[in-house]
C-alpha positions as CSV (number, residue, x, y, z in Angstrom):
1,M,13.8,-13.3,-6.8
2,Q,12.4,-10.9,-4.3
3,S,14.0,-8.0,-6.1
4,I,12.1,-8.8,-9.3
5,L,8.9,-9.1,-7.4
6,I,9.5,-5.7,-5.7
7,L,10.3,-4.2,-9.1
8,I,7.0,-5.7,-10.6
9,D,5.1,-4.4,-7.6
10,N,6.5,-0.9,-8.0
11,L,5.8,-0.9,-11.8
12,V,2.2,-1.9,-11.2
13,T,1.8,0.8,-8.6
14,L,3.4,3.4,-10.9
15,I,1.1,2.4,-13.8
16,V,-2.0,2.6,-11.5
17,W,-1.1,6.1,-10.4
18,V,-0.5,7.2,-14.0
19,L,-3.9,5.8,-14.9
20,I,-5.6,7.6,-12.0
21,L,-3.9,10.8,-12.9
22,Q,-5.0,10.4,-16.6
23,V,-8.6,9.8,-15.5
24,I,-8.6,12.9,-13.2
25,M,-7.2,15.0,-16.0
26,S,-9.8,13.8,-18.4
27,W,-12.5,14.8,-15.9
28,L,-11.0,18.2,-15.4
29,I,-11.0,18.7,-19.2
30,A,-14.5,17.5,-19.5
31,F,-15.8,19.9,-16.9
32,N,-13.7,22.8,-18.4
33,I,-11.7,23.3,-15.2
34,V,-8.4,22.8,-17.1
35,N,-7.7,24.8,-20.2
36,T,-6.1,22.7,-22.9
37,Q,-5.0,25.8,-24.8
38,N,-2.2,26.2,-22.2
39,K,0.9,24.6,-23.7
40,I,2.2,23.1,-20.5
41,V,-1.2,21.5,-19.7
42,W,-1.5,20.2,-23.3
43,Q,2.0,18.6,-23.1
44,F,1.2,17.0,-19.8
45,I,-2.1,15.6,-21.2
46,Y,-0.3,14.5,-24.4
47,A,2.3,12.6,-22.3
48,L,-0.3,10.9,-20.2
49,N,-2.2,9.8,-23.3
50,K,0.9,8.5,-24.9
51,L,1.7,6.4,-21.7
52,T,-1.8,5.0,-21.2
53,K,-3.1,4.6,-24.8
54,P,-1.2,1.3,-25.5
55,L,-2.4,-0.2,-22.2
56,L,-6.0,0.9,-22.5
57,S,-6.7,0.4,-26.2
58,P,-7.1,-3.5,-26.1
59,F,-9.7,-3.0,-23.3
60,Q,-11.5,-0.2,-25.2
61,K,-11.9,-2.4,-28.2
62,I,-13.5,-5.2,-26.2
63,L,-15.7,-3.2,-23.9
64,P,-19.1,-1.9,-25.2
65,N,-19.9,1.7,-25.7
66,L,-21.4,3.1,-22.4
67,G,-22.4,6.5,-23.7
68,G,-19.3,8.5,-23.0
69,I,-18.2,6.6,-19.9
70,D,-14.9,4.8,-20.2
71,I,-14.4,2.1,-17.7
72,S,-11.3,0.6,-19.3
73,P,-8.9,2.2,-16.7
74,V,-10.8,0.5,-13.9
75,I,-10.7,-2.8,-15.7
76,L,-7.0,-2.4,-16.4
77,I,-6.3,-1.6,-12.8
78,I,-8.2,-4.8,-11.7
79,V,-6.3,-6.9,-14.3
80,L,-2.9,-5.5,-13.2
81,H,-3.6,-6.2,-9.5
82,F,-4.9,-9.7,-10.3
83,A,-1.8,-10.5,-12.5
84,R,0.5,-9.1,-9.8
85,N,-1.2,-11.1,-7.0
86,L,-1.2,-14.2,-9.2
87,L,2.5,-13.8,-9.9
88,F,3.3,-13.3,-6.2
89,E,1.2,-16.4,-5.3
90,F,2.9,-18.5,-8.0
91,L,6.4,-17.5,-7.1
92,L,6.1,-17.2,-3.3
93,G,3.6,-19.9,-2.7
94,S,0.0,-19.8,-1.5
95,P,-0.6,-18.1,1.8
96,F,-3.5,-20.5,2.4
97,R,-1.5,-23.8,2.8
């Protein structure tokens, strides 16, 4: 059972890092630091968007428009950590007993 928990923990960590990388790349594009005309950069951004879009779109539909600020990655990271901690607590028992 611990192997499954370790796998879930690693997957959550990987998803969080991909989300952080996607946010940083979107900032770099917004401030014209990264040129999207470069094919390698465009493919990297395309891959990040393909990985994160299915996870972020439910939150983007629910959250209100904040004038160009997308807080859905932050909400998703909080939800992922909450779900991971809840699963660990459920399967391993509460540490507060």
